N, C-alpha and C positions, 0 to 999 in steps of 0.2 A: 394505515395510514401511509405507511415508508416504504408500500410498493407505489401508492401514485407518487409519490416525492423522489424516486427511484428512481423512473425513468421521466421525470421532468431533469430531474440531473444531468440522467444520461442522456440523452436524447441534447442538452445545449452542452457541456463536458463533449461528445459526441459532432456532435456541430463544429466547433472551436480547436478543433483535431484535424478534421477530414482537409484544411485548408497544406495544415505542414508536411504534407506526405503530396506535390503537386515538386517532380525531379522538372532541374530548376534545366538541363539538358540530357537529352536522350540516353547520351553513355551513359544518365544520373539510374537512371529509370529502372536495373537490380535491386541497387542498391534500395531504391525509394523503394520497391515494391517489400519486398520483405522488411521493413520497418517497416509498412503498414501493414502488411499481416502480424506482426507481433505486437500490436495493437485495436487490430478490429481483427480479431476473432473469441467472439462473448465474451469481454472479463466485463464483472460485477461492480465492475468503475466505484468499490470503494474511499478507494484515497478523493477522489475527488469529491463528494457527498457529506464527506467531511468540510473535505473546503465548505463545499456551500456554508451546508449550515453551521458551522460553528463563524462565517463571517453572518450571515442571519439572524445566529445569536447575537452575534451584540449593534441589535438592528444594519446590517448593512446588506447588500445590495445587488442581487449571483455577479450584476456585468464588472464588478468589484472587483471578483474572484475567477473570474476565466479563468487570467491565467497563470496561477497557481492549482486550478485545477489539472490544466493540461498542462504543466509543472506532474504536479506528481503521478499524474499516470504515464504519462515517459517514460521515468527516474525506474514506476513496478516493471512498467514494458522489458523495458533493455534489463536489468533484474534476475527474470524471468529468461527468458532468451537464454542467456550466460547461466541461471542457473541450470539451466535442461543441455547443459554443453557435455559432451563425452567425458569431458579431463571434471566437470562438477558433479551434478546429479544424473545425468546418464539420459534424459527419461523422455522419449518418442512420441507420450500424447502430453497436452496440455491443456483445458476448457473441452476435452474431444475432439481435439486436431491433432492434424503431427502439429512436433514443432517446430521449429524455424529451421533450425539447422536440418529437419528431418526433411521436409517440404523447400526446402533452399541447399546449402550448403554447406558444413561447417564452416567457413571463410568466412559467406554474407554473412551466419548468424556474426555470428564476434563483429564485422563491421557495424551491422542490424542496432546491433546491443551499444556502442559505439557511438555510432550518432543518431542512439535517441535520448544518448546520457547527457552529448554537447547540447542538442537541441532545446534540453527541458534550460535550461542555465542562459539560450537564447532568449526563450521565449519570457520569462524571470526580466529580464534585466532590456529588451528591447523596449522602447513606447509607445511601440506601433500594437507588438501584441497587448501592452502588458497597461495600466490605465494611471497606476498610481502612482506617486512625484517617486526623483530620483530616489529620497531617504528611503523611502519602502522598500522598490527594485529592489537595494544592497540589501536591509536588513530581511528580505527576504530570499536574496544567492544567498545569505547565510546564511539562515534556517535553513534552506535545501541540501546545500553541500557541506556544512555540519550531519545531516543526518545523512545524504548521501553516504555516507566516503568510509575515512578507517575507522574514525569516532560513534559509529552506524551502524548502517547498513552494512558496507562493504567491510567493516570491522567482527564483524558480527553470522560471517559466511566462514570469515576465516576461523573462527572461534569454532562451529562450527565443520568443518571440511576437518580440522584439527581435535572435536569431540569423538567419531566414530569408535567402537568399537568399548569407547571408555564406560564409567562411570557416572557419572555428570550426581551430587547433590541438587538439592529446591535452588540454591544459591546460586550456582554454578552458570544452573538451566536459565535460567529469569534471565541472570546477569548474560549470557546469548540469545537469550529472543529477545530482550530491552531492544538493543540491533539492532542483531538481529532485522525482526519483522518492524519493535514498536517505535523503531527511531524514524520509520515513516510517517510512518503511525501518527505516530504523536510530530510530526513538521506539516503533515495536515492538516491537523486541528489550529498553529496555530500559524499558516500561513495561512488559510480561514481569516484572525481573528485580524492578522495585520491589514490585511484588507479591506477591514474593512471599515480602519480607520478611528476604527471608536474602542478600542481595548487600555486599558491601567491595569496597570500592577496587581491588580485583589483578581481578574478575568484574566487575562493572562494565568494565571499561577494555580486558578482553581478549572480553565483549560488544563492545562500542562495534566493534574490529577487526573482528571477526565481521563483523558490519553493520553495515561501512563496506563491504567486501569486496560482499558479495551486494548489495547494494543498487544497487552501480554492476555488478551481473555481472550481473543482475536488468535490465539498461538496454540496456549493450549484446548482451545476447541478444534484447530487445525490437524492436532494431533487426535483427537479422540477421534475423527471421521479418518483417519486415515485408519485407525483399528474398524469401527459396525458400518464407514459407508461401504460403497462399492466403485468403481474402477464407471459404470455409465454414470454412475450418479458423483463422484470426483469428475471429470473431466481427469482425470488424470490417474498413471498407477494404483487402484488400490494394497497397502500393505509396504508400499515402499521405506517409509520408516526405518520401520523391522530390517523388510529386507534388506539397507543398509548399515543394520545396528550401531543406529546415531540414538542418543538418551532424547525417551517425551515422557510428559506430565502423565499419562495411564502408566508403562513403565515403575516409573519412579514414585508412583502414587497412588496404583491400581485407579478400574475406570472411574466407580463412583467416587471416590476419593481426591476424580477434575472432570469430574461431571460438577464439585460441588462448588472443588475454589472456580471456576469458570463463573459458578453465577454468586461468588462472596466478589470477584472480582468484576464484574455486570453494578453490582451495590453500591459498590467503591464509585462509579464511575454516575451511576445516578446518585449518589449521596454527594458529590465534590458540583452538581453544578443545583441545589437546590437553591441557589441567593438568585439565579435566573426565574427569568417565567415563560411567558408558555412560545418567545421566541426559538428558544433552546429545546421544542418538541424531537426537534425531527435529531435530536444530538441523542434526547434519548429513546429513541423507538430504533435509534441502530446501533448505542447501547442493545440493544435484547436482539436485535435480530443478529451481533455474531455470537453471542450466544446458543440461538437459539437455527442457526443454517444450516443446511445438510447438503452444500457441496463446497 
């Protein structure tokens, strides 16, 4: 089931993203080319899928969630461009392709990331892109800016850089990844709920629990794949975290316990949706997919 849903949502968000990369002037074409390259390079679009699935779980329509789906993917793409830079993780490969600073140059990659970040908020704020009313658009902006900034993803990146070569306990490791990876995944689910215009306090609380569980599960599975997969399958350098002496779940817990923890988090996510009907099945399938994926 999830493959068909994934293809449908990928095509939908890609169609919504495509017009954003038409350069308004000839002298901006190199910048827009780097931006487009950073977004259309084979991503699985998991975060937009979560936006759409959360919206539909609350009986919303897909078109209500298009702007939010675009915005989270733009933020995600910008974060990868900057994460790959020499001053950060210094990666040459992303999704089986040269990273943006390798395909273009370092300055172009920095500017492309900056532009993608600001474009995400423009898409959410502009009624020409976002069909929501002004109050919902403002709520979306607050949700995404909190998740993307120092209280979320960027803060997690800072903690991650400071943790290289250090021993972290499980609580500290989870705190880092709930910021670095989990915050944007949580925001994706919440943005989909807001887009539905039908979220109440109970459903939002349940979706928050779901998102917190899958956000952490995503990182646990990433750590597992960094050990067990290979570069061709991952589309990025296998063993990179080990090479950089980064703290990971397999290193901390051992591989069997890390795998068991990923499954436990998946069950937590599924349990949080027990009051939802069949419209939430894509969310359930995405939780399973996150801990079963091989890249």
